C-alpha positions as CSV (number, residue, x, y, z in Angstrom):
1,M,0.0,0.1,0.0
2,Q,1.3,3.3,-1.2
3,V,2.3,5.7,1.8
4,M,0.8,9.1,1.3
5,L,2.3,12.4,3.1
6,D,0.1,13.4,5.9
7,P,-0.4,17.1,5.4
8,D,-1.7,17.7,9.1
9,F,1.4,16.3,10.5
10,A,3.5,18.3,8.1
11,R,1.5,21.6,8.9
12,A,1.9,21.0,12.7
13,Q,5.6,21.5,12.2
14,F,5.2,25.0,11.0
15,P,4.2,27.7,13.6
16,A,3.0,29.8,10.8
17,F,0.0,27.8,10.4
18,A,-1.0,28.4,14.0
19,E,-0.2,32.2,13.8
20,P,-3.4,34.2,14.3
21,S,-2.2,37.1,12.0
22,L,-1.9,34.6,9.1
23,D,-5.2,33.1,9.6
24,G,-7.2,33.0,6.4
25,W,-4.3,33.4,4.1
26,A,-3.4,30.8,1.5
27,F,0.3,31.0,0.9
28,F,1.3,30.5,-2.8
29,E,4.7,32.4,-2.9
30,N,6.8,29.6,-1.5
31,A,9.2,30.0,-4.5
32,G,10.1,33.3,-2.9
33,G,10.7,31.8,0.4
34,S,9.0,29.0,2.4
35,Y,7.8,29.1,6.0
36,A,10.3,28.0,8.5
37,C,9.7,24.8,10.4
38,R,9.7,24.8,14.3
39,Q,12.8,22.7,14.4
40,V,14.8,25.6,12.7
41,I,13.1,28.3,14.8
42,D,13.7,26.5,18.0
43,R,17.5,26.0,17.1
44,L,17.9,29.5,15.9
45,T,16.1,30.9,19.1
46,R,18.4,28.7,21.3
47,F,21.6,29.9,19.6
48,Y,20.8,33.4,20.2
49,R,19.7,32.9,23.7
50,E,22.3,30.5,25.0
51,R,25.4,30.5,22.5
52,K,25.5,34.0,21.0
53,M,29.5,34.3,21.0
54,Q,32.4,33.1,19.0
55,P,32.1,29.5,18.4
56,Y,34.7,26.7,18.9
57,G,36.3,28.2,22.2
58,A,37.2,26.5,25.4
59,A,34.1,27.5,27.4
60,A,31.3,25.2,27.3
61,P,28.7,27.6,25.5
62,S,31.2,28.6,22.9
63,A,32.1,24.9,22.3
64,A,28.3,24.0,22.0
65,G,27.9,26.6,19.4
66,G,30.6,25.3,17.2
67,A,29.3,21.7,17.8
68,E,25.9,22.7,16.5
69,M,27.5,24.5,13.3
70,D,29.4,21.2,12.7
71,E,26.2,19.2,13.2
72,A,24.4,21.1,10.6
73,R,27.2,20.5,8.0
74,E,27.6,16.9,8.9
75,R,23.8,15.9,8.9
76,L,23.0,18.1,5.8
77,S,25.8,16.7,3.7
78,A,24.8,13.1,4.7
79,L,21.2,13.9,3.7
80,L,22.4,15.4,0.3
81,G,24.7,12.5,-0.4
82,V,28.1,14.4,-0.4
83,A,31.1,14.5,1.8
84,C,30.9,16.8,4.8
85,D,33.7,19.1,3.8
86,E,32.2,19.3,0.2
87,L,29.3,21.5,1.8
88,S,29.7,25.1,2.7
89,F,27.4,27.9,3.8
90,G,27.2,31.6,2.5
91,P,24.9,34.5,2.8
92,S,22.8,33.6,-0.3
93,T,22.9,31.5,-3.4
94,T,23.4,34.7,-5.7
95,Q,26.6,35.4,-3.4
96,N,27.9,31.8,-3.5
97,A,27.6,31.9,-7.3
98,Y,29.5,35.1,-7.7
99,V,32.3,33.9,-5.4
100,L,32.6,30.8,-7.6
101,A,32.6,32.8,-10.7
102,Q,35.7,34.8,-9.3
103,A,37.4,31.5,-8.6
104,F,36.8,30.3,-12.2
105,R,37.9,33.7,-13.5
106,R,41.3,32.8,-12.2
107,F,41.1,29.2,-13.0
108,L,40.2,29.5,-16.8
109,S,42.5,30.9,-19.6
110,P,41.2,33.3,-22.3
111,G,39.6,31.2,-25.0
112,E,38.1,28.6,-22.9
113,A,34.4,28.6,-22.7
114,I,31.5,28.3,-20.3
115,V,28.0,27.3,-21.4
116,V,25.0,29.0,-19.7
117,T,21.2,28.9,-20.4
118,D,18.5,31.5,-21.0
119,Q,16.1,29.5,-18.7
120,D,18.1,30.4,-15.5
121,H,17.4,32.8,-12.7
122,E,20.0,35.6,-13.1
123,A,22.0,34.3,-10.1
124,N,23.2,31.3,-12.2
125,S,23.6,33.3,-15.3
126,G,24.7,36.8,-14.6
127,P,28.1,36.0,-12.7
128,W,29.3,33.6,-15.4
129,R,28.3,35.8,-18.3
130,R,30.5,38.5,-16.7
131,L,33.4,36.4,-17.2
132,A,33.5,37.5,-20.8
133,E,35.3,40.4,-19.6
134,A,38.2,38.1,-18.9
135,G,38.3,36.7,-22.3
136,I,36.2,33.5,-21.4
137,E,33.8,32.7,-24.3
138,I,30.2,32.4,-23.1
139,R,27.9,30.2,-25.2
140,E,24.1,29.9,-24.6
141,W,22.1,26.9,-24.5
142,K,18.7,28.1,-25.5
143,M,15.2,27.0,-24.4
144,N,12.5,26.1,-26.9
145,P,10.7,29.4,-27.1
146,A,7.4,27.7,-27.4
147,T,7.6,25.2,-24.5
148,G,10.3,26.8,-22.4
149,Q,12.2,23.6,-22.1
150,L,15.9,22.7,-22.5
151,D,16.7,19.9,-25.0
152,P,19.9,18.0,-24.1
153,D,20.2,17.5,-27.9
154,D,20.8,21.1,-28.3
155,L,23.6,21.1,-25.8
156,A,25.7,18.6,-27.6
157,P,26.8,20.9,-30.4
158,L,27.9,23.6,-27.8
159,L,30.5,21.1,-26.2
160,D,34.0,20.9,-27.3
161,D,37.3,20.6,-25.8
162,T,37.3,24.3,-24.9
163,V,34.3,24.2,-22.6
164,R,35.1,24.0,-19.0
165,L,31.7,24.4,-17.2
166,V,28.1,24.0,-18.1
167,C,25.6,25.9,-15.9
168,F,22.0,25.2,-15.9
169,P,19.0,25.0,-13.4
170,H,17.5,21.9,-12.0
171,C,14.4,23.7,-12.8
172,S,13.4,27.2,-13.7
173,N,11.8,29.5,-11.3
174,V,9.3,30.5,-14.1
175,V,9.1,27.5,-16.5
176,G,9.0,24.9,-13.6
177,A,10.2,22.0,-15.9
178,T,12.4,19.5,-14.3
179,N,15.8,19.1,-16.1
180,P,17.5,15.8,-16.3
181,V,20.6,16.6,-14.2
182,A,22.3,13.3,-14.4
183,E,21.9,13.1,-18.2
184,I,23.2,16.6,-18.8
185,T,26.1,16.0,-16.4
186,A,27.0,12.9,-18.2
187,L,27.1,15.0,-21.4
188,A,29.2,17.6,-19.9
189,H,31.6,15.2,-18.2
190,A,32.2,13.2,-21.5
191,A,33.2,16.5,-23.1
192,G,35.6,17.2,-20.2
193,A,33.5,19.9,-18.5
194,F,32.3,20.4,-15.0
195,T,28.7,21.3,-14.2
196,C,27.1,23.9,-12.0
197,V,23.3,23.1,-11.1
198,D,21.0,25.8,-9.7
199,G,18.7,23.9,-7.3
200,V,17.0,26.8,-5.7
201,S,13.7,26.1,-7.4
202,H,13.9,22.3,-7.0
203,A,15.2,21.7,-3.5
204,P,12.1,22.8,-1.8
205,H,10.3,19.9,-3.3
206,G,12.6,17.2,-1.8
207,F,16.2,17.5,-0.9
208,P,18.1,16.0,-3.9
209,D,20.6,13.1,-3.7
210,I,23.5,15.2,-5.1
211,G,25.8,12.4,-5.0
212,A,23.6,10.2,-7.2
213,L,23.1,13.3,-9.7
214,G,26.7,13.4,-10.3
215,C,27.0,17.1,-10.7
216,D,30.1,19.1,-9.6
217,I,28.4,22.0,-8.0
218,Y,24.8,22.3,-6.6
219,L,23.5,25.4,-5.2
220,F,20.2,26.1,-3.2
221,S,18.8,28.4,-0.6
222,A,17.9,27.2,2.9
223,Y,15.2,30.0,3.2
224,K,13.3,28.2,0.5
225,T,13.8,24.8,2.2
226,Y,12.0,25.6,5.4
227,G,15.2,27.0,6.9
228,P,17.0,30.4,7.6
229,H,18.5,32.9,5.1
230,Q,21.5,31.1,4.1
231,G,22.9,29.9,0.7
232,I,24.1,26.2,0.6
233,M,26.7,25.1,-1.8
234,T,28.1,21.6,-2.5
235,I,31.3,21.3,-4.6
236,R,32.8,17.9,-5.3
237,R,36.5,17.6,-3.9
238,A,37.9,17.0,-7.2
239,L,36.9,20.6,-8.4
240,A,37.1,22.3,-5.2
241,E,40.8,21.4,-4.7
242,V,41.9,22.8,-8.1
243,L,40.0,25.9,-7.9
244,P,41.8,29.0,-6.4
245,N,41.0,30.0,-2.9
246,E,38.5,32.8,-2.3
247,A,38.8,33.0,1.4
248,H,41.6,34.2,3.8
249,F,44.9,32.7,2.7
250,F,45.1,30.6,5.9
251,N,41.7,29.0,5.0
252,G,42.5,27.7,1.6
253,D,43.3,24.2,2.7
254,T,39.8,23.7,4.3
255,L,37.4,23.1,1.5
256,Y,34.3,24.3,3.3
257,K,35.9,27.5,4.1
258,K,37.7,28.0,0.8
259,F,34.7,29.7,-1.1
260,T,33.3,31.6,1.8
261,P,35.3,34.9,2.1
262,A,33.1,36.3,4.8
263,G,32.8,34.8,8.2
264,P,29.5,32.6,8.4
265,D,26.3,33.6,10.2
266,H,27.0,31.3,13.1
267,A,23.4,31.0,14.4
268,Q,21.8,30.5,11.1
269,V,24.3,27.8,10.1
270,A,23.6,26.0,13.4
271,A,19.9,26.4,12.7
272,C,20.2,24.6,9.4
273,A,20.3,21.3,11.2
274,G,16.6,21.9,12.0
275,M,15.8,21.4,8.2
276,V,17.3,17.8,8.7
277,D,15.3,17.5,11.9
278,Y,12.2,18.1,9.9
279,V,12.8,15.7,7.2
280,E,13.6,13.0,9.9
281,A,10.4,13.7,11.6
282,L,8.5,13.4,8.6
283,G,10.3,10.0,7.7
284,A,9.6,8.7,11.3
285,H,6.0,9.7,11.1
286,H,5.6,7.9,7.9
287,A,7.8,5.1,8.8
288,C,10.2,5.7,6.0
289,A,13.8,6.7,5.6
290,A,14.8,10.3,5.4
291,K,15.9,9.9,1.8
292,D,12.3,8.6,0.8
293,V,10.7,11.7,2.1
294,A,11.5,13.6,-1.2
295,G,9.3,11.1,-2.9
296,L,6.5,11.6,-0.4
297,M,6.7,15.4,-1.1
298,H,6.7,14.9,-4.9
299,D,3.7,12.7,-4.8
300,R,1.7,15.1,-2.6
301,E,2.6,18.0,-4.9
302,T,1.9,16.3,-8.1
303,M,-1.6,15.5,-6.8
304,L,-2.1,19.1,-5.8
305,L,-0.7,20.7,-8.8
306,Q,-2.6,19.0,-11.7
307,P,-5.9,20.7,-11.1
308,L,-4.2,24.0,-11.1
309,L,-2.5,23.2,-14.4
310,D,-5.7,21.8,-15.9
311,W,-7.5,25.1,-15.1
312,A,-4.7,27.3,-16.5
313,A,-4.6,25.2,-19.8
314,S,-8.4,25.6,-20.1
315,R,-8.3,29.4,-20.1
316,N,-8.3,31.4,-23.4
317,G,-6.1,34.4,-23.3
318,L,-3.9,32.9,-20.6
319,R,-0.5,31.3,-21.2
320,L,0.8,28.8,-18.9
321,L,4.7,28.5,-19.1
322,G,6.1,25.1,-18.9
323,P,4.7,21.6,-19.2
324,R,1.0,20.8,-18.6
325,E,1.7,17.6,-16.8
326,A,2.3,17.8,-13.0
327,E,4.7,14.9,-13.2
328,R,7.1,16.7,-15.5
329,R,7.6,19.9,-13.4
330,A,7.7,21.5,-9.9
331,P,4.6,23.3,-8.6
332,T,5.7,26.7,-9.5
333,V,3.2,28.0,-12.0
334,A,3.9,31.1,-14.0
335,L,1.1,32.5,-16.0
336,D,1.5,35.1,-18.8
337,L,-1.5,37.3,-18.6
338,G,-0.7,39.5,-21.5
339,R,-0.8,42.5,-19.1
340,P,0.8,43.5,-16.0
341,A,0.8,40.8,-13.5
342,A,1.5,42.9,-10.3
343,P,-2.1,44.3,-10.1
344,V,-3.6,40.9,-10.5
345,A,-1.4,39.5,-7.6
346,A,-2.7,42.4,-5.5
347,A,-6.3,41.5,-6.5
348,L,-5.8,38.0,-5.3
349,A,-4.5,39.3,-1.9
350,E,-8.0,40.8,-1.5
351,H,-9.2,37.2,-1.8
352,G,-6.7,35.9,0.9
353,I,-4.2,34.4,-1.8
354,I,-0.6,35.3,-1.4
355,A,0.9,35.2,-4.9
356,G,3.4,37.1,-6.8
357,G,3.6,39.3,-9.9
358,G,6.9,40.3,-11.6
359,D,9.9,39.0,-13.5
360,F,11.3,37.0,-10.4
361,Y,14.9,37.7,-11.6
362,A,14.2,35.6,-14.7
363,V,14.4,38.4,-17.2
364,R,16.3,36.6,-19.8
365,A,14.0,33.5,-19.6
366,L,10.9,35.8,-20.0
367,R,12.2,37.5,-22.9
368,A,13.2,34.3,-24.6
369,L,9.7,33.1,-24.1
370,G,8.3,36.3,-25.7
371,V,7.1,37.8,-22.3
372,D,7.6,41.4,-21.6
373,P,9.5,41.5,-18.4
374,D,8.1,44.9,-17.5
375,Q,4.6,43.2,-17.4
376,G,6.0,40.0,-15.9
377,V,4.0,36.9,-15.0
378,L,1.6,35.9,-12.3
379,R,3.3,33.3,-10.2
380,L,1.7,30.6,-7.8
381,S,4.0,28.3,-6.1
382,F,3.5,25.8,-3.3
383,V,5.0,22.9,-1.6
384,H,3.9,19.7,0.2
385,Y,2.3,21.5,3.2
386,T,-0.4,23.2,0.9
387,T,-3.8,21.7,1.2
388,E,-6.5,20.7,-1.4
389,E,-8.8,23.4,0.0
390,E,-6.2,26.1,-0.5
391,V,-5.6,25.0,-4.1
392,A,-9.3,25.1,-4.7
393,R,-9.6,28.6,-3.1
394,A,-6.7,29.8,-5.4
395,I,-8.5,28.6,-8.5
396,E,-11.7,30.2,-7.4
397,A,-9.9,33.6,-6.8
398,L,-8.2,33.4,-10.1
399,E,-11.6,32.9,-11.7
400,R,-12.8,36.1,-10.1
401,V,-9.9,38.3,-10.9
402,I,-8.6,37.1,-14.3
């Protein structure tokens, strides 16, 4: 018998759902940042209350703070299927990508190439494109302008022995389609190139097994995976060891410090262990392993998503970006209304629906799809803790305002 995710148990782990000021609101802007689970909030509160001092010192409170930071790295890396020192924290995914780009600026030689896409959020596109200033050739892997999807067959002609890095999203924050990371990575590796995957829009829907994906760099944001505002970055050792140090010179031999030039936010790093607490709590409740929780989330979200996709596909004058089949995408639904989206998002708020309207830092993607970024798209995004009733409310509100 198939195990289905228990939404009541999941929602009970999030204080936001018991917060009186949020009563009556249906939250459909999770792609901009999820609610934080109580395990993260409790750890963050404890750190600020009991351990707000330099960690790793001789005094017991200081040592306890350092131990919690180490715990977060150890448990999160185990969940993601990478070595502990291959995972590092930074202030944001955008900042992490920028630091990595500076390392590649010194690592690559003029005439060598990087492949980027026009499907990406600007965080995994702009920093790499700027390397053209250093003589690095930038090649663009383009989406199908009708479907918004990336075809691996279109990548192959871009790969030759000058390409050193292929950057692409696990899924787009406006198209929503899930890209075949393992397949793309295999193509890149066969050509002698590394891969950098932006997982920001995918990780909230089930923490990935990065080891199984095989990619060299994977980036995502803890504040979108039920945690604090940290960027999480995994870099496989074979690549991390050859890239130049971007931190203090004396930290260059420590992989998890090598690409974080600023000191970490101690409390937020420690609190990231709460994300693993949450996944393990879901696993225990459903009598499954933590690694199987991603499947529970996916099945739940797929069931919730299809009615919304069907509604969008049935509306004349409305363009749904990305696949119409829930199995092929994340529950991040962008709608081209043919008019400014922000006023429609505001109208939805009057019906208790929290959604977004704008370009969502995917300006290049919208232009490639023929959407005016100044008008933007209406985006409704949710995760496993959303309910059937909330999806029905969202569809009803959309009927009223569109």
